[in-house]
C-alpha positions as CSV (number, residue, x, y, z in Angstrom):
1,M,7.9,-10.2,-7.1
2,A,9.8,-12.9,-5.2
3,A,12.0,-14.9,-7.4
4,I,12.5,-13.6,-10.8
5,S,11.0,-15.6,-13.6
6,R,11.4,-15.1,-17.3
7,S,7.6,-15.0,-17.5
8,T,7.3,-12.1,-15.0
9,A,10.6,-10.2,-15.8
10,S,11.1,-7.4,-18.2
11,P,14.4,-7.6,-20.0
12,I,16.6,-4.5,-19.9
13,T,19.5,-3.6,-22.1
14,P,22.1,-6.4,-21.9
15,I,25.2,-5.7,-19.9
16,T,27.9,-7.9,-18.4
17,L,27.7,-9.2,-14.9
18,D,30.8,-7.1,-14.0
19,I,29.1,-3.9,-15.1
20,W,25.9,-4.9,-13.2
21,L,28.0,-5.6,-10.1
22,E,29.7,-2.1,-10.3
23,N,26.3,-0.4,-10.1
24,P,23.2,-2.6,-10.0
25,P,20.1,-0.7,-11.1
26,V,17.5,-0.6,-8.5
27,R,15.0,-3.5,-8.4
28,T,17.0,-5.6,-11.0
29,E,18.9,-8.8,-11.0
30,W,21.4,-10.2,-13.5
31,V,20.3,-13.6,-14.7
32,D,21.8,-15.7,-17.5
33,G,23.3,-12.7,-19.3
34,I,20.2,-10.5,-19.0
35,V,19.4,-7.7,-16.6
36,V,15.8,-8.3,-15.5
37,Q,13.5,-5.8,-13.7
38,K,11.9,-7.3,-10.5
39,Q,8.2,-6.9,-10.8
40,N,4.9,-8.0,-9.2
41,M,5.5,-6.2,-5.9
42,T,2.1,-6.2,-4.1
43,L,1.0,-4.9,-0.8
44,K,0.9,-8.4,0.5
45,H,4.5,-9.0,-0.6
46,S,5.7,-5.8,0.9
47,K,3.9,-6.6,4.2
48,V,5.4,-10.1,4.4
49,Q,8.9,-8.7,3.5
50,R,8.7,-6.0,6.2
51,R,7.4,-8.5,8.8
52,L,10.1,-11.1,8.0
53,S,12.9,-8.5,8.2
54,T,11.4,-7.2,11.5
55,F,11.2,-10.8,13.0
56,W,14.8,-11.6,11.9
57,S,16.0,-8.3,13.4
58,I,14.2,-9.0,16.7
59,Y,15.6,-12.5,16.8
60,R,19.1,-11.2,16.0
61,D,18.9,-8.6,18.8
62,A,17.3,-10.9,21.4
63,N,20.1,-13.5,20.8
64,K,22.8,-10.8,20.7
65,L,24.0,-12.2,17.3
66,G,25.1,-8.9,15.8
67,G,25.2,-8.5,12.0
68,E,22.6,-6.9,9.9
69,V,19.2,-7.7,8.2
70,Y,18.7,-6.3,4.7
71,T,15.9,-6.1,2.2
72,E,16.6,-6.5,-1.5
73,A,20.4,-6.0,-1.0
74,P,22.4,-7.2,-4.1
75,C,24.7,-10.2,-3.9
76,R,26.6,-12.3,-6.4
77,T,26.0,-16.0,-6.8
78,Q,28.6,-17.9,-8.8
79,C,27.2,-16.8,-12.1
80,Q,24.4,-14.3,-11.4
81,G,23.6,-11.1,-9.6
82,R,20.7,-11.4,-7.2
83,S,18.8,-9.4,-4.6
84,P,17.0,-11.6,-2.1
85,D,13.8,-10.2,-0.6
86,V,15.3,-10.5,2.9
87,A,18.8,-11.4,3.9
88,Y,21.0,-11.6,7.0
89,L,24.7,-10.8,7.1
90,P,26.5,-12.0,10.3
91,P,29.1,-9.9,12.1
92,D,32.2,-11.4,10.5
93,L,31.0,-10.8,6.9
94,L,29.5,-7.4,7.9
95,A,33.0,-6.3,9.1
96,E,34.5,-7.5,5.9
97,Y,31.9,-6.5,3.3
98,G,29.6,-4.0,5.1
99,D,30.6,-1.1,2.8
100,A,30.5,-3.1,-0.4
101,R,28.2,-2.1,-3.1
102,V,27.3,-5.8,-3.8
103,L,28.1,-8.7,-1.5
104,P,30.5,-10.9,-3.5
105,Q,28.8,-14.1,-2.4
106,S,25.3,-15.2,-1.3
107,F,24.1,-14.1,2.1
108,P,24.3,-16.9,4.6
109,L,20.6,-16.6,5.2
110,S,18.2,-15.4,2.5
111,A,14.5,-15.4,2.0
112,E,12.4,-15.2,-1.2
113,I,8.8,-14.4,-1.0
114,V,7.0,-16.4,-3.7
115,S,4.2,-14.8,-5.7
116,P,1.5,-16.7,-7.5
117,S,3.1,-15.9,-10.9
118,D,6.5,-17.4,-10.0
119,L,7.4,-20.7,-11.5
120,A,8.4,-23.4,-9.0
121,E,11.4,-24.5,-11.0
122,E,12.8,-21.0,-11.2
123,V,12.3,-20.3,-7.4
124,I,14.0,-23.6,-6.5
125,A,16.8,-23.0,-9.0
126,K,17.4,-19.6,-7.4
127,A,17.5,-21.1,-3.9
128,Y,20.1,-23.6,-5.1
129,K,22.2,-20.8,-6.6
130,Y,22.3,-19.1,-3.2
131,L,23.3,-22.3,-1.6
132,E,26.1,-23.0,-4.1
133,S,27.5,-19.5,-3.6
134,G,28.0,-19.4,0.2
135,G,24.4,-19.4,1.4
136,E,23.7,-21.7,4.3
137,D,19.9,-21.4,4.5
138,V,17.3,-20.2,2.1
139,W,13.7,-19.6,3.1
140,L,11.0,-19.8,0.5
141,V,8.0,-18.0,1.9
142,Y,4.6,-18.7,0.4
143,P,2.2,-16.0,1.7
144,D,-0.8,-17.3,-0.2
145,S,-0.6,-20.9,1.0
146,G,-2.3,-20.8,4.3
């Protein structure tokens, strides 16, 4: 699953970004004018996603940072609708946007779990979109590399 690539995404009926932002269908992202279904979720991907969200939550709690850790929560980049595999929202943004359907910017900290079928250029482009839209750090996690 990780970053959506054209080669692993199934196009869904075209809608505008504004319509997607109103009610994003589950396990989809809005990329370059097309709603794509996130695919290729494996047991390994799910395990890494759960572990990473758990580690981030433990770190947040141990350091009394507040905020919230999410999995696959939708956000808006400058020109796309995305759902990072794991994301952290600090207390100030949680207070402002905690009840929003879609975060109107990138999460300050996001992680994408990269699958073998993902194209490097698309994963890196996705990370840059997060950074250009309010993100501060993006983790690209390669569970098969080691």
